[in-house]
N, C-alpha and C positions, 0 to 999 in steps of 0.2 A: 495481582492485578485483577480488578473486577470488570467483567464484560456484561453490559446490559443492552437491551433492545431500545430502539427509538420509541416504540410504543410504551414500554415501561417507563422510560424517561419522562415522557410528556404526561404520564399519570402521576408524576410527583415523586418518583423513587428517590431522587437525590435531595429533596427538600430537607434542610436542617443538617446537612453533612459538612457544612463549612464553606469558606470562600474557595473559588476555583480559578485556576489559570488554564485556559483552553485554547486549542487550535482546531481548525476544521479543514478537511480535505479528503481526497480519495486516497492519497498516500500509497500509491502503487510503487513498490520497490524500496520505499523509504530511503531516498537518495540524499545527497549532501544538503540540498535545499530543505528537504523535509526534516532532516536531523537538526538543522539550525532552528527551525520552528519548535521542535521538541525540546531542545536545550533552553530555549527562551521560556517556555512554560515551566520546565523543571526548575529553573533558576529563580523564578519569580516567588516572592514571599506570600504564597497562598497556601491554604491547607491541602488542596488537592490539585493534581495535574490531570487534565481530562482531554482526551482526543475524541472528536466526533468525526466518524468516518462511515464508510459504506460496506455492507456485506459483499456486494459485487459492484464493479465499475458501472455507473449509470449508462454508459454506452452499450452495455449488454442488454439492458432493459429496452433501450430504444432500437435494438437490432441494427446497430450501426455496422454496415457491411465493411466499412473501411477499418474497423477496429481489429488489429491483428492478434490480440490476446493479452493476457496479464503478464506482468513481470513477476509478481508474487502471488501465491495462493493466499487465501484468507488466513490459513494456519500460519504461514510464514510471516504475514503482517502482524498478527497478534503476538507471535513469539518475539519478534523484533521489538515491538512496543513494550512488551513485558521486560525484556532485557534492558531497554532504555529507562526503565523505572517509572513508567506511566502508571498512575493509580487507577484510573477508570477509562474504559473505552466504551463509547456509545455507538452501536452499529445500526445504521439506517438500512432497512430493507426497502430499496427503492421501488415505488409502486406508482400506479396511475394517479392515485389520490395524492401521494406525496409530490408528484411532479407538478401538480396544479397550485401548490403553495407559492405565494409571492415571496420575494426575498424578505420583505418586512415581516410578514407573518411567520416565516421560518425563524428569523432572528428573535422576534418577540417570544416565540414559543420556548426558545432556548433560555432567554433572559428570565422568563416567568417560572421556569422549573429548575433554575440553578443560580446560586449566588456567585456570579462571575465578577471577579476582581480585575481580570486581565484577559484579553483575547488577542492572540497573535495570528495574523493572516498573511499569506503570501500575496505579493503584488498582483498575481494572476488569478486570485480567488474570485469565484463567481458563484452565486446561489439564486434560488428562486426559479419560478417558471421560466423556461427557456434560457436559464442562466443570465437573466437580465440585470441582476444586481451585482455590481462589482465591489471590490474591497473598500474603495473610498466611499461609495454609497452606503455600504454596511457600517462603516465608521460613523457616518452622519446619522443613520437611523438609530444607532445604539447610544447616541449622545443623550437622548431623552431618558435612557435607563441608567445613565451615569456609569457606563462601562468604558473603561479605558481600552481602546483598540489601537494596536501598533501594527503598521503595515510594513512588511519586510521586503527589501530589494530582492530581485532575482539573484540566484547563485550562479557563479561562473567557475569553470575549471580551465586553466590555461587559455583564458579569453574566450572560452566557449560556454554558451548557456547550458545549464544542467536542467534537464526535465525528463519526466517519465517517457514522453514521446521520443526524445532523442536516445534514451536508453533502449527503447524497443527497436528503433532503427539500427542502433549499433549491434544489438544481438542478432537481429534478422540478417544483417549484412556480414556477420561473422567477426565484427570488430569487438571481441569480448574484452579486450584490454581496455578499450575506451569505456565500455559499459562498467567495468570494474572500477575505473577511476571515478566515475560519476556516482556509483553505488557505495564506494568505499568498502566493498567486499566483493567476492567473486559471485558471478551469476550462478544461481543454483536452481535445479529442478526439484520440486517436491513430488515424489512419486509414491508417497504413502497412500494406500487406499486405491491406487490405480491397478486395474487387472494386469497380471503378469503371466505370460505364457512360459512355462518352465520346460526347457529342452535338456538334452544330455549334458551339455557344457555351457549353455547360455540361457539368458532370460530375454524374452522379447516383450517390448512394450509398444503397443500400437499408438502411433502419433495422434490418431483421431480421438483418443481418450485423454489427451493432455490439453488443458486449457491455457497453459503458459505458452509464451512465445518460444520458438526453437531456433538455434543457430542453423546455418545452411547444412546440407548433407555433407558428411565427411567424418573423419576420425578425430577423436578428442581424448586427451588425457584428463581424467577426472578423479576426484576423491569420492568414494562411494561408502555408504554405510548409514549410521544414525549419528546422533549428536555425541555419543560417547566413544564409538569405534569407527574410525575412518581408514580406508586404505586406497592407494592409487591403483588405477587400472585404465585400460583403453576401451572406449565405447565407439560404436559406429552409428551415426544418424543417417537413416535412409529416408526415402520419400514417405513410406507408410509405417515405418517402425524404427525402434531403437534397439540395437543388439548389445547386450551387456554380459560379461562373464558371470557365470553362476555364483551367486553369493547373496547374503541377506543385506537389504538396504532399504532406506527410506528417502534418500536424496542423492542427487548427483551435483557435486560442486565442480565447476569447470575451472581447472587450474592452469592448463596449457592448451594453447589454441591452435587447431588445425596444423 
């Protein structure tokens, strides 16, 4: 999978690489609804599948104090997109300049720098300054570029809407089983690169260093390790730190809940 920046993309990096099936979004957690969009572009008869997403959630740029944190780190998101077989990921580094783009200008920049045969958008998609352009307006705007835009219905699980917001709420409230159902995988903390305080029998990770959301304080059974070696253990989440038995690890997969 190739990863390029938005700035490189609008300089013409992809020109001449073939027709593309694309989807656009934040894709935090890559839940059931996101996976539906990914499958649509993978199954389309285009030369490339492309995901246009963000290095960080735009709410972080706007210093939204109500934003509780990420479901996935950027590393987790890119790893999942690679596993899903996506050919190219374009990462937008959200900035003051980017935030001023109108929806029309944003969409035209994409169309001018990529031969899009198909664009799959979620029903709740919004783009442009202040998020003023919705998916239906995007479809109308791109008619002039002869781009086929398909707008997908919202995804439900057991009659409940699936969304990144609801997954965050589920994790924060300790309902990790509900989060797992919406994600179609266990909730996982990416702790690679986070400072770890090594003691005689435990490792301490300070919660202030974790950008992902955390379940409530308590004890949890998790799988720890890296992608090739995993083992079960019990961890304890406290107000200011996470206490983990001494071992090598890069992630914590929550498999049994409180």
